[in-house]
C-alpha positions in Angstrom: 38.7 -22.9 -13.5 35.0 -22.6 -14.4 32.5 -24.3 -16.8 29.3 -23.9 -18.1 27.4 -27.4 -19.3 24.3 -26.8 -21.9 23.3 -24.1 -19.1 19.8 -22.6 -19.5 18.4 -19.7 -17.5 15.1 -17.7 -17.5 13.8 -14.9 -16.1 9.9 -15.3 -16.4 9.4 -15.1 -19.9 12.9 -14.1 -21.1 15.5 -16.8 -21.6 18.7 -15.2 -20.5 20.9 -18.0 -21.9 19.7 -21.0 -24.2 22.0 -24.2 -23.8 25.8 -22.5 -23.2 28.7 -24.1 -23.1 31.5 -22.5 -21.9 35.0 -23.4 -20.8 37.3 -20.4 -18.5 40.5 -21.4 -18.1 42.8 -21.4 -15.1 45.1 -18.4 -15.2 44.1 -16.5 -18.4 41.8 -13.2 -19.3 38.1 -14.4 -20.7 36.1 -11.4 -22.0 32.5 -11.7 -22.5 31.3 -9.6 -24.9 27.5 -8.4 -26.8 24.8 -6.0 -26.5 22.8 -5.4 -23.5 20.3 -8.2 -22.7 22.5 -10.6 -24.8 23.3 -12.9 -21.4 26.7 -11.9 -20.6 26.1 -10.4 -17.0 23.7 -13.4 -16.4 27.1 -15.5 -16.9 29.2 -13.7 -14.3 26.3 -14.2 -12.0 25.8 -17.8 -12.3 29.5 -18.1 -12.0 29.7 -16.4 -8.6 26.9 -18.8 -7.4 24.2 -15.5 -7.0 21.9 -17.5 -9.3 21.5 -21.0 -10.0 20.7 -22.3 -13.4 17.6 -23.8 -14.4 18.9 -26.7 -16.4 22.5 -27.7 -17.3 25.6 -27.2 -14.6 27.9 -25.1 -13.5 31.5 -26.4 -12.9 34.2 -24.8 -10.3 37.4 -27.0 -10.9 35.7 -29.9 -12.6 32.9 -30.4 -10.0 29.5 -29.3 -10.4 29.0 -26.0 -8.0 26.2 -26.3 -5.4 25.2 -24.8 -2.1 28.0 -26.7 -0.3 30.9 -25.0 -2.7 29.2 -21.1 -2.1 31.4 -20.1 1.2 34.5 -21.4 -0.5 34.1 -19.6 -3.9 32.7 -16.4 -2.5 36.1 -16.3 -0.6 38.6 -16.8 -3.7 36.9 -14.9 -6.0 36.9 -11.3 -6.5 33.9 -9.2 -7.9 33.7 -5.8 -9.0 30.8 -4.4 -10.5 30.3 -1.2 -12.5 29.9 1.7 -9.9 32.3 -0.2 -7.7 29.6 -0.9 -5.3 31.4 0.3 -2.4 29.5 1.1 1.2 28.9 4.9 1.2 29.5 5.2 4.9 32.7 3.5 4.9 36.0 4.9 4.5 38.0 3.5 1.2 40.5 1.6 3.6 37.1 -0.1 5.4 35.6 -0.9 2.4 39.0 -2.8 1.5 39.6 -4.0 4.8 36.2 -5.3 5.8 36.2 -9.1 4.9 39.4 -9.4 6.4 38.6 -8.0 9.3 35.3 -10.3 9.7 37.2 -13.4 9.2 39.9 -12.5 12.0 43.3 -11.7 10.1 46.1 -9.6 12.2 45.8 -6.2 11.6 49.8 -5.5 10.9 48.9 -8.4 7.8 45.5 -6.7 6.7 47.6 -3.4 6.9 50.5 -4.7 4.6 48.0 -5.9 2.5 46.6 -2.9 1.9 49.4 -1.1 1.0 50.2 -3.4 -1.1 47.5 -3.1 -2.8 47.4 0.9 -2.9 50.9 0.5 -4.9 49.2 -2.3 -7.4 46.1 0.2 -8.1 48.0 3.4 -8.3 45.5 4.9 -5.3 47.0 8.1 -3.7 47.8 7.2 -0.2 45.2 10.3 1.1 42.5 8.4 -1.0 42.4 5.5 1.6 40.3 7.8 4.5 37.9 9.3 1.8 34.6 8.3 1.5 33.8 7.0 -1.5 31.4 10.1 -2.2 34.5 12.2 -2.2 36.5 10.1 -4.7 36.3 10.5 -8.3 34.8 7.7 -10.5 38.4 6.2 -11.1 39.5 6.4 -7.8 36.2 4.1 -6.7 37.0 1.7 -8.9 40.4 1.4 -8.0 39.0 0.9 -4.3 36.8 -1.6 -5.5 39.8 -3.6 -7.4 41.8 -3.6 -4.0 38.6 -4.6 -2.2 38.6 -7.5 -4.7 41.9 -8.4 -4.3 42.0 -8.2 -0.7 42.0 -12.1 0.1 43.8 -12.6 -2.7 41.2 -14.7 -4.7 42.3 -17.0 -7.7 39.7 -15.5 -9.6 38.4 -12.2 -10.6 34.8 -11.4 -12.2 34.2 -7.9 -13.2 31.1 -6.7 -14.4 31.6 -3.7 -16.7 33.6 -1.9 -14.5 34.7 1.2 -16.8 31.6 1.7 -18.4 30.5 4.8 -16.3 33.7 6.4 -16.7 34.6 9.3 -18.8 36.4 8.0 -21.5 39.9 9.6 -20.8 40.0 8.1 -17.3 38.6 4.7 -19.0 41.8 4.5 -21.2 44.0 4.9 -18.0 42.3 2.5 -16.3 42.4 0.2 -19.1 46.0 0.3 -19.3 46.5 0.3 -15.5 44.2 -3.2 -15.2 45.9 -4.8 -17.9 49.4 -4.1 -16.1 47.8 -5.7 -12.8 46.0 -8.6 -14.6 49.2 -9.3 -16.7 51.1 -8.7 -13.1 49.0 -11.1 -11.1 48.2 -14.1 -13.7 44.9 -14.8 -12.1 41.6 -16.2 -13.8 40.0 -12.9 -14.9 36.6 -12.5 -16.3 35.7 -9.2 -17.7 32.1 -8.3 -19.0 31.8 -5.4 -21.6 29.7 -4.2 -24.2 33.2 -2.6 -25.8 35.2 -4.2 -28.5 37.9 -1.9 -27.6 38.1 -2.8 -24.2 38.5 -6.6 -25.3 41.4 -5.4 -27.6 43.4 -3.7 -24.4 42.9 -6.6 -22.1 43.2 -9.5 -24.8 42.6 -13.2 -23.9 39.7 -15.3 -25.4 37.2 -13.0 -26.4 33.3 -14.6 -26.7 30.5 -12.9 -28.2 27.2 -13.6 -26.9 24.1 -12.9 -28.9 20.5 -13.6 -27.2 21.2 -15.9 -25.0 23.7 -17.9 -27.1 27.5 -18.2 -27.8 27.8 -17.0 -31.2 31.8 -17.5 -31.9 34.8 -17.6 -29.0 38.5 -16.9 -29.9 41.2 -14.3 -30.2 39.8 -10.5 -31.1 41.7 -11.2 -34.3 39.7 -14.6 -35.1 36.4 -12.1 -34.5 37.6 -9.6 -37.2 39.3 -11.8 -40.2 37.6 -14.7 -39.6 33.8 -14.3 -38.3 31.8 -17.7 -38.3 28.8 -15.6 -38.9 27.6 -12.7 -40.3 26.4 -11.1 -37.1 30.5 -11.4 -35.8 31.1 -8.8 -39.0 28.2 -6.6 -38.1 29.3 -6.2 -34.3 32.5 -5.9 -35.2 31.5 -3.3 -38.1 29.1 -1.4 -35.6 31.7 -0.7 -33.5 34.3 0.5 -35.5 31.9 2.8 -37.6 32.3 5.8 -34.8 36.0 5.8 -35.0 36.3 5.5 -39.4 33.6 8.8 -39.3 35.9 10.5 -37.6 39.1 9.7 -39.2 37.0 10.7 -42.4 
């Protein structure tokens, strides 16, 4: 569905991406992983058309992504950020329905869609009429997922959506979101720095470092068939805390 071809992007003196080639297949999960500052969130912003490459091309359905395609792209792409990004002055329900109402969707259809998504996201019914400050972190992320899915987009892009949650809520949401993604069969691009999270969601794992893709493949490929010493170091560093606890 998406592709990058020789994409370079700088922010001042910092080279965020240095000639990246990447294919994101339709209907599958792709996990972008790496340390902070490696360029993974920049890739997501390019796919959304929030920024443009300095050189190279971003492709949507094999066609170059330009200003004329952005309105269509935004309507068929759901986006979830780390803290949910909910409007604090709107209830959870209004956060979910705002765009559908703006586009003139029938009230009955909107209500039916909200009910469907609430069940899918496993959000308590009474949470819909609360404001974001009255919701738990996990509930806010469930509302953010509902909002991203409201217009039934072809793709979901998620930028470290669970990073700010405590471990127990995070593990619960990982399991729930994994089931949602498997059920929907949409194109999903997830940014994370957590190898364990990549293991839960599966799909293609793309490990980045300093604006470059180091290795792309299954998690088993990274663990058992690393193509670079950095891959081994990255995997080992994330496993070490658990190994220490077992010892």
